[in-house]
C-alpha positions in Angstrom: 0.0 0.0 0.0 1.4 3.4 -0.9 1.8 6.1 1.7 -1.0 8.1 0.1 -3.4 5.1 0.2 -2.6 4.5 3.8 -2.9 8.2 4.6 -6.3 8.2 2.9 -7.5 5.1 4.7 -6.4 6.5 8.1 -8.1 9.8 7.4 -11.3 8.2 6.3 -11.5 6.0 9.4 -10.5 8.8 11.8 -12.8 11.4 10.2 -15.8 9.0 10.2 -15.3 8.3 13.9 -14.8 11.9 14.7 -17.9 13.0 12.7 -20.1 10.5 14.6 -18.6 11.7 17.9 -19.3 15.3 17.0 -22.9 14.5 16.2 -23.2 12.5 19.4 -22.0 15.5 21.5 -24.6 17.7 19.7 -27.3 15.2 20.5 -26.5 14.6 24.2 -29.4 16.8 25.3 -31.8 14.3 23.6 -30.9 11.6 26.1 -30.2 9.0 23.4 -26.9 7.2 22.9 -25.0 7.2 19.6 -26.0 3.6 19.0 -29.7 4.6 19.6 -29.8 7.6 17.4 -27.9 5.8 14.6 -30.4 2.9 14.8 -33.3 5.3 14.8 -31.9 7.3 11.8 -31.3 4.2 9.7 -34.8 2.9 10.5 -36.3 6.3 9.6 -34.4 6.6 6.3 -35.3 3.1 5.1 -37.8 2.9 2.2 -39.6 0.1 4.1 -39.3 -1.3 7.6 -36.1 -3.2 8.1 -35.7 -6.5 10.0 -33.4 -6.6 13.0 -30.8 -8.4 11.0 -30.9 -5.8 8.2 -30.5 -3.1 10.8 -27.5 -5.0 12.3 -25.9 -5.2 8.9 -26.3 -1.5 8.2 -24.8 -0.7 11.6 -22.1 -3.3 11.4 -23.0 -4.9 14.7 -23.8 -8.5 15.7 -27.3 -9.7 15.8 -27.3 -10.1 19.6 -26.2 -6.5 20.0 -29.0 -5.4 17.7 -31.6 -7.4 19.7 -30.5 -5.7 22.9 -30.6 -2.3 21.2 -34.1 -2.8 19.9 -35.2 -4.1 23.3 -34.1 -0.8 24.8 -35.7 1.3 22.1 -39.0 -0.7 22.5 -38.9 -0.1 26.2 -38.3 3.6 25.6 -41.3 3.7 23.3 -39.3 4.7 20.3 -39.8 1.7 18.1 -42.0 -1.3 17.7 -41.4 -4.8 16.4 -43.9 -5.8 13.8 -44.3 -9.2 12.3 -43.3 -9.6 8.7 -46.2 -10.3 6.3 -44.0 -12.8 4.4 -42.1 -14.6 7.2 -43.5 -14.9 10.6 -40.0 -15.5 12.1 -38.9 -12.0 11.0 -39.7 -8.9 13.0 -39.7 -5.5 11.2 -38.6 -2.4 13.1 -41.0 0.6 12.9 -40.6 3.9 14.6 -43.3 5.1 16.9 -44.5 8.7 16.8 -42.0 9.4 19.7 -39.3 7.7 17.6 -40.1 9.9 14.6 -40.0 13.0 16.9 -36.5 12.0 18.1 -35.5 11.4 14.4 -36.6 14.8 13.4 -34.5 16.4 16.2 -31.5 14.2 15.2 -31.9 15.2 11.6 -32.2 18.9 12.4 -29.2 18.9 14.7 -27.1 16.8 12.3 -27.9 19.1 9.5 -26.9 22.2 11.5 -23.6 20.5 12.5 -23.0 19.5 8.9 -23.5 23.1 7.7 -21.0 24.3 10.4 -18.4 21.7 9.5 -18.6 22.2 5.8 -19.3 25.9 5.6 -15.8 26.8 4.4 -15.3 23.8 2.1 -15.0 24.5 -1.6 -18.1 23.0 -3.2 -16.0 21.5 -6.0 -13.8 19.7 -3.5 -16.9 18.5 -1.6 -18.4 17.1 -4.8 -15.1 15.4 -5.7 -14.8 13.9 -2.2 -18.4 12.8 -2.3 -18.1 11.1 -5.7 -14.9 9.3 -4.6 -16.6 8.0 -1.5 -19.7 6.9 -3.4 -17.5 5.2 -6.0 -15.6 3.4 -3.3 -18.9 2.3 -1.6 -20.0 0.9 -5.0 -16.8 -1.1 -5.3 -17.1 -2.4 -1.8 -20.8 -3.4 -2.3 -19.9 -5.4 -5.4 -17.3 -7.4 -3.5 -19.7 -8.2 -0.6 
């Protein structure tokens, strides 16, 4: 691996972690953990309700970890488990009105932070970086 490739890999990993931590600090007043708001956000953005295992895959966590997270979110009244219409063994995760309210707050705060962090970034550089990351994601997805 070249020095530039290693530098890129390190920067990508470090920036991703730091970005999530910055959002987490911004969301502390909502009383939800990083794992909780990330789970809520992914569930909210999905085109249709995701299963627990699909959520676990998207969050890159083990199934047992996801079950415990969903248990906490159900207990907090933020999500519900609904039986799948095609496979009764599968439970789909659906946000409650309270979960949707939290998501709207998460979305608003994350957008404000994003604007702050990117306000002095050249739009052309931002587009190039975005396209590079999207292309890499496409390559990774085809290898999965």
